[in-house]
C-alpha positions in Angstrom: 7.8 -20.6 7.9 8.4 -21.0 11.6 7.8 -18.0 13.2 9.9 -16.3 16.3 8.5 -16.5 19.6 8.6 -13.3 22.0 7.9 -13.4 25.2 7.7 -9.5 25.9 6.0 -7.3 23.2 4.7 -3.8 23.1 2.5 -2.7 20.1 4.3 0.6 18.3 4.6 2.7 15.3 5.3 -0.8 13.2 2.8 -3.0 14.5 -0.1 -3.3 11.5 -2.4 -5.7 13.8 -2.3 -8.2 16.3 -4.7 -11.6 15.6 -5.6 -14.5 17.9 -4.8 -18.1 17.0 -4.8 -21.5 18.6 -1.7 -22.9 19.7 -2.2 -26.2 21.4 -4.8 -25.7 23.8 -4.4 -22.1 24.7 -4.8 -18.3 22.8 -1.6 -16.6 21.9 -1.3 -13.5 19.7 0.2 -13.6 15.7 1.5 -9.7 15.6 2.2 -8.2 12.4 4.7 -5.7 11.8 5.3 -3.3 8.9 8.4 -5.8 8.2 8.1 -8.9 10.1 5.8 -11.4 11.9 6.0 -12.8 15.9 3.7 -14.9 18.0 3.3 -14.4 21.7 2.1 -16.2 24.1 -0.3 -13.9 25.5 -3.9 -13.0 24.3 -4.2 -9.7 22.0 -6.2 -8.0 24.9 -3.1 -9.0 26.8 -0.8 -7.2 24.8 -2.4 -4.1 24.1 -3.2 -3.6 28.3 0.5 -4.5 28.4 1.4 -1.9 26.0 -0.8 0.9 27.6 1.1 0.2 30.9 4.5 0.3 28.9 3.6 4.0 27.4 2.7 5.2 31.4 -1.1 4.6 31.0 -3.4 1.7 32.0 -5.9 0.3 29.3 -8.9 1.3 31.9 -7.6 4.8 32.5 -7.3 4.8 28.4 -10.7 3.5 27.9 -12.3 5.2 30.0 -10.7 9.0 28.8 -12.3 7.7 25.2 -15.4 7.0 26.9 -15.6 10.2 28.4 -14.2 12.0 24.9 -17.1 10.4 22.8 -19.2 8.3 25.1 -18.6 5.2 22.9 -19.3 2.4 25.1 -18.7 -1.1 23.3 -15.5 -2.2 21.5 -13.5 1.4 22.2 -11.2 2.2 20.0 -7.5 2.9 22.7 -5.1 5.8 22.2 -1.7 3.8 23.8 0.5 6.5 22.7 -1.1 9.3 21.2 1.8 11.2 20.3 3.3 8.5 18.5 0.0 8.4 16.5 -0.7 5.0 18.1 -4.5 4.5 18.3 -5.8 0.8 18.2 -9.2 -0.6 17.8 -10.8 -3.9 18.6 -13.0 -6.1 15.9 -14.8 -7.5 19.1 -15.7 -7.2 22.8 -12.0 -7.0 23.8 -12.3 -10.2 25.8 -13.9 -12.4 22.9 -11.2 -15.2 21.8 -11.9 -14.0 18.1 -10.9 -10.1 18.9 -8.2 -8.9 16.7 -7.0 -5.2 17.1 -5.7 -2.9 14.2 -3.4 0.1 14.0 -5.2 3.1 12.5 -2.5 4.5 10.7 -1.0 1.1 9.5 -4.2 0.9 7.4 -4.2 2.5 4.0 -7.6 0.7 2.6 -10.1 -1.2 3.3 -13.2 -3.0 0.9 -15.8 -5.6 1.4 -14.9 -8.8 0.3 -17.3 -12.0 -0.6 -18.4 -13.9 2.4 -18.5 -10.9 5.0 -15.1 -10.6 4.9 -13.1 -7.2 5.0 -10.0 -6.9 2.0 -7.4 -4.4 4.5 -4.9 -3.0 2.1 -1.9 -1.9 4.6 0.6 0.9 4.5 3.6 -1.6 3.4 1.2 -2.3 0.5 0.3 -6.0 2.2 -2.7 -7.0 1.2 -5.1 -9.5 3.5 -8.4 -10.7 4.0 -10.1 -10.8 7.3 -13.2 -12.7 8.9 -15.0 -9.7 9.6 -18.1 -8.0 8.1 -17.2 -4.8 6.4 -19.8 -2.7 8.3 -17.9 -3.9 11.7 -14.5 -2.9 10.1 -15.6 0.5 9.0 -17.3 1.7 12.0 -14.3 0.5 14.2 -12.6 2.8 11.5 -14.5 5.8 11.7 -14.6 5.7 15.6 -11.7 5.6 16.0 -10.3 8.4 13.4 -13.2 10.8 15.7 -10.8 9.3 18.6 -7.6 10.7 17.1 -9.5 13.9 16.0 -11.1 14.8 19.2 -7.8 14.2 21.0 -6.2 16.4 18.6 -8.9 19.4 18.9 -8.2 18.7 22.4 -4.8 19.7 22.2 -5.2 22.7 20.2 -8.0 24.0 22.5 -5.4 24.2 25.1 -3.3 26.0 23.2 -0.9 23.2 23.4 1.4 23.4 20.2 4.3 21.4 21.4 2.1 18.2 22.2 0.3 18.9 18.4 3.6 19.4 16.5 4.5 16.2 18.3 2.1 14.0 17.1 2.0 16.0 13.4 5.4 16.4 12.9 6.9 15.3 9.9 8.5 12.0 9.5 12.4 12.2 9.3 14.3 11.5 6.6 18.6 10.8 6.4 20.6 14.0 7.1 21.6 15.1 3.5 25.3 15.9 4.9 28.1 13.0 5.5 29.6 13.0 9.3 32.8 14.2 9.9 35.0 14.2 12.2 35.7 17.6 13.6 38.8 18.8 14.8 39.6 22.0 16.9 43.1 23.1 14.7 43.4 26.2 17.7 47.0 26.8 18.5 47.1 26.7 21.9 50.0 28.9 23.4 52.8 27.1 25.2 53.4 28.1 28.8 56.5 29.7 29.4 
C-alpha cells in the first residue's frame, strides 16, 4: 500500500500517534489518524514542535509550563492544544531517532506484550504492537494523565468555567432537525 506523502501536518484530535521511519537515508514520520495514514518528510519531534506553533504556542513554552506544573524534566508530556484535549507524550527523549509520540485521548487501553513490547488498543478499535517496554509506556501515560488533571485543576481554581467547559464539553452529534428553507411570508404594504 503506497502512503500519501504530505508536506505540512499539524496534530489534531484524530491523530493517534507519530512514529519515526527510515526513508532512504533520512528519518520521516509515519502518522496514524483514526481513519488514515500519512508519511511526512519531517521527523516526529519537528511535527510536534510545528503543531505547538500552529496552536499559537511554542514547544519550549509548553514544555516549561508542564515542568512548572509537575516538576517533570525528562520525556515531558506536551499539552499541544488543551482546549481540544490534545495531550501527547514521547516514548523516549524527543531528540532520539526512535522516539514515538502518542495522543492520550486516542488510547483506550494498553497491555504488556512479550519481548518488552506494549500492545495498544486505540479508540477506533485498532490494536497495534510497539517496541516500547510496558513500564515506560505506562509511566508516560500516567504522567500525561497527571498533566491533564493538573491543568484542569488550575482552570477550576482560577474560576475559568468557560475554558473548563470547552475542554469537557459533550461531543456534538447530528441535529435531529432537517434543514429547511425559511421564507418571509409577511406582506409588505404597497406604496401608493
